[in-house]
N, CA, C and O atoms as CSV, one atom per row, in Angstrom:
chain,resi,resn,atom,element,x,y,z
A,1,MET,N,N,36.426,14.981,33.972
A,1,MET,CA,C,36.476,14.309,32.547
A,1,MET,C,C,37.283,15.439,31.869
A,1,MET,O,O,37.031,16.630,32.053
A,2,THR,N,N,38.050,15.084,31.251
A,2,THR,CA,C,38.848,16.142,30.287
A,2,THR,C,C,38.270,16.480,29.055
A,2,THR,O,O,37.693,15.588,28.434
A,3,PRO,N,N,38.336,17.874,28.491
A,3,PRO,CA,C,37.876,18.083,27.211
A,3,PRO,C,C,38.013,17.023,26.342
A,3,PRO,O,O,37.009,16.490,25.869
A,4,ARG,N,N,39.326,16.580,26.022
A,4,ARG,CA,C,39.782,15.615,25.078
A,4,ARG,C,C,38.644,14.273,25.015
A,4,ARG,O,O,38.051,13.723,24.087
A,5,LEU,N,N,38.677,14.077,26.450
A,5,LEU,CA,C,37.862,12.572,26.484
A,5,LEU,C,C,36.176,12.782,26.206
A,5,LEU,O,O,35.379,11.893,25.908
A,6,ARG,N,N,35.923,14.077,26.377
A,6,ARG,CA,C,34.351,14.500,26.532
A,6,ARG,C,C,34.216,14.402,24.952
A,6,ARG,O,O,33.345,13.653,24.509
A,7,ALA,N,N,35.045,15.130,24.054
A,7,ALA,CA,C,35.034,15.325,22.751
A,7,ALA,C,C,35.144,14.010,21.841
A,7,ALA,O,O,34.672,13.903,20.709
A,8,TRP,N,N,35.840,13.051,22.530
A,8,TRP,CA,C,35.755,11.557,22.031
A,8,TRP,C,C,34.693,10.912,21.984
A,8,TRP,O,O,34.369,10.132,21.089
A,9,LEU,N,N,33.893,11.277,23.232
A,9,LEU,CA,C,32.763,10.145,23.645
A,9,LEU,C,C,31.639,10.908,22.969
A,9,LEU,O,O,30.593,10.282,22.805
A,10,GLU,N,N,31.696,12.184,22.544
A,10,GLU,CA,C,30.563,12.872,21.789
A,10,GLU,C,C,30.600,12.138,20.281
A,10,GLU,O,O,29.591,11.858,19.633
A,11,VAL,N,N,31.714,11.936,19.946
A,11,VAL,CA,C,32.067,11.570,18.647
A,11,VAL,C,C,31.522,10.218,18.558
A,11,VAL,O,O,30.628,9.896,17.777
A,12,ALA,N,N,32.146,9.376,19.459
A,12,ALA,CA,C,31.728,7.704,19.442
A,12,ALA,C,C,30.480,7.501,19.650
A,12,ALA,O,O,30.004,6.494,19.126
A,13,LEU,N,N,29.628,8.338,20.424
A,13,LEU,CA,C,28.309,8.190,20.510
A,13,LEU,C,C,27.320,8.704,19.339
A,13,LEU,O,O,26.193,8.230,19.196
A,14,LYS,N,N,27.880,9.772,18.477
A,14,LYS,CA,C,27.292,10.150,17.156
A,14,LYS,C,C,27.454,8.928,16.293
A,14,LYS,O,O,26.464,8.412,15.775
A,15,ALA,N,N,28.900,8.353,16.086
A,15,ALA,CA,C,28.810,7.480,15.328
A,15,ALA,C,C,28.106,6.071,15.621
A,15,ALA,O,O,27.674,5.376,14.702
A,16,ALA,N,N,28.031,5.743,16.817
A,16,ALA,CA,C,27.231,4.699,17.375
A,16,ALA,C,C,25.809,4.903,16.844
A,16,ALA,O,O,25.276,4.054,16.130
A,17,GLY,N,N,25.168,6.103,17.224
A,17,GLY,CA,C,24.012,6.364,16.636
A,17,GLY,C,C,23.547,6.246,15.284
A,17,GLY,O,O,22.621,5.544,14.878
A,18,ALA,N,N,24.363,7.080,14.574
A,18,ALA,CA,C,24.463,6.760,13.081
A,18,ALA,C,C,24.414,5.253,12.612
A,18,ALA,O,O,23.534,4.768,11.900
A,19,LEU,N,N,25.635,4.521,13.192
A,19,LEU,CA,C,25.501,3.201,12.705
A,19,LEU,C,C,24.156,2.193,13.161
A,19,LEU,O,O,23.664,1.249,12.544
A,20,LEU,N,N,23.850,2.673,14.233
A,20,LEU,CA,C,22.525,1.935,14.673
A,20,LEU,C,C,21.296,2.117,13.581
A,20,LEU,O,O,20.678,1.224,13.000
A,21,GLY,N,N,21.148,3.415,13.491
A,21,GLY,CA,C,20.247,3.849,12.682
A,21,GLY,C,C,20.321,3.243,11.220
A,21,GLY,O,O,19.295,2.765,10.736
A,22,MET,N,N,21.476,3.247,10.520
A,22,MET,CA,C,21.663,2.649,9.395
A,22,MET,C,C,21.557,1.150,9.393
A,22,MET,O,O,21.532,0.527,8.332
A,23,ALA,N,N,21.506,0.663,10.366
A,23,ALA,CA,C,21.380,-1.026,10.518
A,23,ALA,C,C,19.802,-1.079,10.790
A,23,ALA,O,O,19.098,-1.909,10.215
A,24,GLY,N,N,19.329,-0.225,11.622
A,24,GLY,CA,C,17.706,-0.131,11.413
A,24,GLY,C,C,17.217,-0.011,10.182
A,24,GLY,O,O,16.469,-0.894,9.763
A,25,LEU,N,N,17.502,0.942,9.491
A,25,LEU,CA,C,17.106,0.995,8.166
A,25,LEU,C,C,17.216,-0.170,7.100
A,25,LEU,O,O,16.268,-0.478,6.378
A,26,ALA,N,N,18.566,-0.848,7.059
A,26,ALA,CA,C,18.832,-1.878,6.341
A,26,ALA,C,C,17.971,-2.981,6.562
A,26,ALA,O,O,17.533,-3.743,5.700
A,27,ILE,N,N,17.713,-3.013,8.074
A,27,ILE,CA,C,16.654,-4.190,8.368
A,27,ILE,C,C,15.293,-3.970,7.624
A,27,ILE,O,O,14.778,-4.773,6.847
A,28,LEU,N,N,14.858,-2.897,7.947
A,28,LEU,CA,C,13.370,-2.591,7.472
A,28,LEU,C,C,13.587,-2.611,6.119
A,28,LEU,O,O,12.815,-3.411,5.590
A,29,ALA,N,N,14.323,-2.061,5.328
A,29,ALA,CA,C,14.587,-2.196,3.568
A,29,ALA,C,C,14.353,-3.642,3.422
A,29,ALA,O,O,13.341,-4.026,2.837
A,30,GLY,N,N,15.247,-4.518,3.930
A,30,GLY,CA,C,15.263,-5.921,3.774
A,30,GLY,C,C,13.933,-6.657,4.172
A,30,GLY,O,O,13.709,-7.807,3.794
A,31,TYR,N,N,13.219,-6.070,4.812
A,31,TYR,CA,C,11.976,-6.833,5.241
A,31,TYR,C,C,10.867,-6.499,4.348
A,31,TYR,O,O,10.025,-7.296,3.935
A,32,VAL,N,N,10.955,-5.020,4.038
A,32,VAL,CA,C,10.191,-4.581,2.914
A,32,VAL,C,C,10.208,-5.300,1.657
A,32,VAL,O,O,9.207,-5.645,1.030
A,33,ALA,N,N,11.538,-5.524,1.299
A,33,ALA,CA,C,11.749,-6.106,0.066
A,33,ALA,C,C,11.426,-7.574,-0.074
A,33,ALA,O,O,11.105,-8.073,-1.152
A,34,MET,N,N,11.529,-8.278,1.109
A,34,MET,CA,C,11.182,-9.714,1.001
A,34,MET,C,C,9.912,-9.949,0.882
A,34,MET,O,O,9.587,-10.945,0.235
A,35,ASN,N,N,8.832,-9.064,1.497
A,35,ASN,CA,C,7.724,-8.965,1.442
A,35,ASN,C,C,7.003,-9.128,0.372
A,35,ASN,O,O,6.092,-9.923,0.142
A,36,LEU,N,N,7.698,-7.940,-0.561
A,36,LEU,CA,C,7.365,-7.801,-1.893
A,36,LEU,C,C,7.408,-8.786,-2.784
A,36,LEU,O,O,6.494,-9.227,-3.480
A,37,ALA,N,N,8.698,-9.154,-2.713
A,37,ALA,CA,C,9.239,-10.449,-3.522
A,37,ALA,C,C,8.531,-11.900,-3.250
A,37,ALA,O,O,8.483,-12.804,-4.083
A,38,LEU,N,N,8.059,-11.944,-2.098
A,38,LEU,CA,C,7.312,-13.158,-1.917
A,38,LEU,C,C,5.618,-12.914,-2.306
A,38,LEU,O,O,4.846,-13.844,-2.537
A,39,GLU,N,N,5.336,-11.821,-2.316
A,39,GLU,CA,C,3.968,-11.485,-2.331
A,39,GLU,C,C,3.682,-11.835,-3.829
A,39,GLU,O,O,2.630,-12.453,-3.987
A,40,LYS,N,N,4.286,-11.609,-4.778
A,40,LYS,CA,C,3.928,-11.664,-6.158
A,40,LYS,C,C,3.841,-13.324,-6.546
A,40,LYS,O,O,3.321,-13.602,-7.627
A,41,ASP,N,N,4.323,-14.387,-5.715
A,41,ASP,CA,C,4.143,-15.345,-5.967
A,41,ASP,C,C,3.012,-15.932,-5.285
A,41,ASP,O,O,2.799,-17.117,-5.541
A,42,LYS,N,N,2.336,-15.417,-4.567
A,42,LYS,CA,C,1.135,-16.116,-3.743
A,42,LYS,C,C,-0.055,-16.297,-4.858
A,42,LYS,O,O,-0.208,-15.514,-5.796
A,43,VAL,N,N,-0.899,-17.484,-4.608
A,43,VAL,CA,C,-2.048,-17.761,-5.169
A,43,VAL,C,C,-3.157,-18.206,-4.513
A,43,VAL,O,O,-2.773,-18.933,-3.596
A,44,GLN,N,N,-4.358,-18.125,-4.535
A,44,GLN,CA,C,-5.186,-18.636,-4.023
A,44,GLN,C,C,-5.519,-20.004,-4.444
A,44,GLN,O,O,-5.773,-20.152,-5.640
A,45,VAL,N,N,-5.559,-20.939,-3.739
A,45,VAL,CA,C,-5.985,-22.113,-3.987
A,45,VAL,C,C,-7.249,-22.603,-3.630
A,45,VAL,O,O,-7.598,-22.643,-2.450
A,46,PRO,N,N,-8.056,-23.028,-4.673
A,46,PRO,CA,C,-9.165,-23.166,-4.196
A,46,PRO,C,C,-9.474,-24.573,-3.563
A,46,PRO,O,O,-8.743,-25.529,-3.824
A,47,ASN,N,N,-10.547,-24.693,-2.742
A,47,ASN,CA,C,-10.730,-25.782,-1.706
A,47,ASN,C,C,-11.476,-26.835,-2.699
A,47,ASN,O,O,-12.427,-26.519,-3.413
A,48,THR,N,N,-10.922,-28.086,-2.637
A,48,THR,CA,C,-11.341,-29.071,-3.388
A,48,THR,C,C,-11.791,-30.211,-2.749
A,48,THR,O,O,-12.095,-31.212,-3.399
A,49,MET,N,N,-11.877,-30.162,-1.403
A,49,MET,CA,C,-12.145,-31.365,-0.601
A,49,MET,C,C,-13.739,-31.645,-0.939
A,49,MET,O,O,-14.676,-30.895,-1.213
A,50,GLY,N,N,-13.617,-32.945,-0.803
A,50,GLY,CA,C,-15.425,-33.755,-1.306
A,50,GLY,C,C,-15.595,-33.792,-2.701
A,50,GLY,O,O,-16.560,-34.448,-3.094
A,51,MET,N,N,-14.760,-33.144,-3.694
A,51,MET,CA,C,-14.892,-33.288,-4.983
A,51,MET,C,C,-14.370,-34.420,-5.494
A,51,MET,O,O,-13.560,-35.069,-4.833
A,52,ASP,N,N,-14.783,-34.827,-6.798
A,52,ASP,CA,C,-14.377,-35.773,-7.460
A,52,ASP,C,C,-13.163,-35.209,-8.077
A,52,ASP,O,O,-12.949,-33.997,-8.108
A,53,LEU,N,N,-12.270,-36.209,-8.630
A,53,LEU,CA,C,-11.002,-35.789,-9.242
A,53,LEU,C,C,-11.073,-35.016,-10.405
A,53,LEU,O,O,-10.236,-34.114,-10.439
A,54,LYS,N,N,-11.786,-35.096,-11.322
A,54,LYS,CA,C,-12.020,-34.552,-12.734
A,54,LYS,C,C,-12.579,-32.941,-12.304
A,54,LYS,O,O,-12.214,-31.916,-12.878
A,55,GLU,N,N,-13.531,-33.008,-11.175
A,55,GLU,CA,C,-14.036,-31.559,-11.010
A,55,GLU,C,C,-13.174,-30.649,-10.368
A,55,GLU,O,O,-13.019,-29.471,-10.690
A,56,ALA,N,N,-12.581,-31.286,-9.383
A,56,ALA,CA,C,-11.574,-30.551,-8.844
A,56,ALA,C,C,-10.299,-30.009,-9.571
A,56,ALA,O,O,-9.777,-28.935,-9.274
A,57,ALA,N,N,-9.752,-31.021,-10.754
A,57,ALA,CA,C,-8.892,-30.723,-11.713
A,57,ALA,C,C,-9.242,-29.416,-12.358
A,57,ALA,O,O,-8.482,-28.450,-12.436
A,58,ALA,N,N,-10.615,-29.492,-12.865
A,58,ALA,CA,C,-11.257,-28.358,-13.771
A,58,ALA,C,C,-11.032,-27.184,-12.743
A,58,ALA,O,O,-10.487,-26.221,-13.283
A,59,LEU,N,N,-11.327,-26.995,-11.310
A,59,LEU,CA,C,-11.427,-25.983,-10.626
A,59,LEU,C,C,-10.177,-25.395,-10.389
A,59,LEU,O,O,-10.147,-24.182,-10.184
A,60,VAL,N,N,-9.024,-26.121,-10.380
A,60,VAL,CA,C,-7.874,-25.776,-10.193
A,60,VAL,C,C,-7.425,-25.259,-11.339
A,60,VAL,O,O,-6.659,-24.324,-11.104
A,61,ARG,N,N,-7.602,-25.509,-12.719
A,61,ARG,CA,C,-7.402,-25.234,-13.707
A,61,ARG,C,C,-7.911,-23.820,-14.106
A,61,ARG,O,O,-7.231,-23.076,-14.813
A,62,GLU,N,N,-8.898,-23.545,-13.717
A,62,GLU,CA,C,-9.629,-22.276,-13.831
A,62,GLU,C,C,-8.637,-21.167,-13.329
A,62,GLU,O,O,-8.501,-20.133,-13.983
A,63,VAL,N,N,-7.994,-21.372,-12.246
A,63,VAL,CA,C,-7.105,-20.246,-11.486
A,63,VAL,C,C,-5.941,-20.250,-12.049
A,63,VAL,O,O,-5.162,-19.360,-11.708
A,64,GLY,N,N,-5.581,-21.074,-12.885
A,64,GLY,CA,C,-4.156,-20.641,-13.699
A,64,GLY,C,C,-3.495,-21.876,-13.018
A,64,GLY,O,O,-2.284,-21.655,-12.998
A,65,LEU,N,N,-3.777,-23.087,-12.448
A,65,LEU,CA,C,-2.726,-23.772,-11.755
A,65,LEU,C,C,-2.440,-25.156,-12.204
A,65,LEU,O,O,-3.553,-25.526,-12.577
A,66,GLN,N,N,-1.649,-26.115,-12.390
A,66,GLN,CA,C,-1.608,-27.211,-13.111
A,66,GLN,C,C,-1.957,-28.249,-11.839
A,66,GLN,O,O,-1.375,-28.075,-10.768
A,67,PRO,N,N,-2.888,-29.291,-11.992
A,67,PRO,CA,C,-3.271,-30.151,-10.809
A,67,PRO,C,C,-2.385,-31.256,-11.222
A,67,PRO,O,O,-2.192,-31.468,-12.419
A,68,ARG,N,N,-1.786,-32.037,-10.220
A,68,ARG,CA,C,-1.366,-33.229,-10.431
A,68,ARG,C,C,-1.490,-34.198,-9.135
A,68,ARG,O,O,-1.545,-33.639,-8.039
A,69,MET,N,N,-1.530,-35.426,-9.181
A,69,MET,CA,C,-1.478,-36.355,-8.122
A,69,MET,C,C,-0.392,-36.494,-7.490
A,69,MET,O,O,0.606,-36.746,-8.165
A,70,VAL,N,N,-0.269,-36.381,-6.130
A,70,VAL,CA,C,0.962,-36.748,-5.387
A,70,VAL,C,C,0.763,-37.963,-4.468
A,70,VAL,O,O,1.656,-38.752,-4.157
A,71,ALA,N,N,-0.502,-38.014,-4.078
A,71,ALA,CA,C,-0.645,-39.096,-2.895
A,71,ALA,C,C,-2.097,-39.603,-3.058
A,71,ALA,O,O,-2.910,-38.805,-3.523
A,72,GLU,N,N,-2.465,-40.714,-2.759
A,72,GLU,CA,C,-3.980,-41.057,-2.727
A,72,GLU,C,C,-4.053,-42.042,-1.429
A,72,GLU,O,O,-3.355,-43.012,-1.133
A,73,GLU,N,N,-5.049,-41.493,-0.831
A,73,GLU,CA,C,-5.005,-42.053,0.722
A,73,GLU,C,C,-6.676,-42.504,0.823
A,73,GLU,O,O,-7.553,-41.839,0.272
A,74,TYR,N,N,-6.921,-43.597,1.527
A,74,TYR,CA,C,-8.240,-44.014,1.523
A,74,TYR,C,C,-8.578,-43.419,2.860
A,74,TYR,O,O,-7.843,-43.397,3.847
A,75,SER,N,N,-9.853,-42.917,2.746
A,75,SER,CA,C,-10.663,-42.518,4.095
A,75,SER,C,C,-11.809,-43.220,4.213
A,75,SER,O,O,-12.358,-43.607,3.181
A,76,ARG,N,N,-12.291,-43.468,5.297
A,76,ARG,CA,C,-13.652,-43.942,5.648
A,76,ARG,C,C,-14.685,-42.906,5.690
A,76,ARG,O,O,-15.869,-43.187,5.506
A,77,THR,N,N,-14.213,-41.532,5.961
A,77,THR,CA,C,-15.177,-40.742,6.053
A,77,THR,C,C,-15.663,-39.847,4.835
A,77,THR,O,O,-16.618,-39.083,4.973
């Protein structure tokens, strides 16, 4: 291996390592940023199963949400 080729390979390996490091850092930063951005919109929704409509709506309003009827299904249970 010639000294010139060896020097070129060293530079290429350093550049590739730096590029991979920056790409890894960018992926990590994006992951953290997305988790922080999505976390602020999370709310705890109360369990309203088995409650009548007025009671469930009142409980949902207590946590700051606006209840609305999307669908109504009949169930034998």
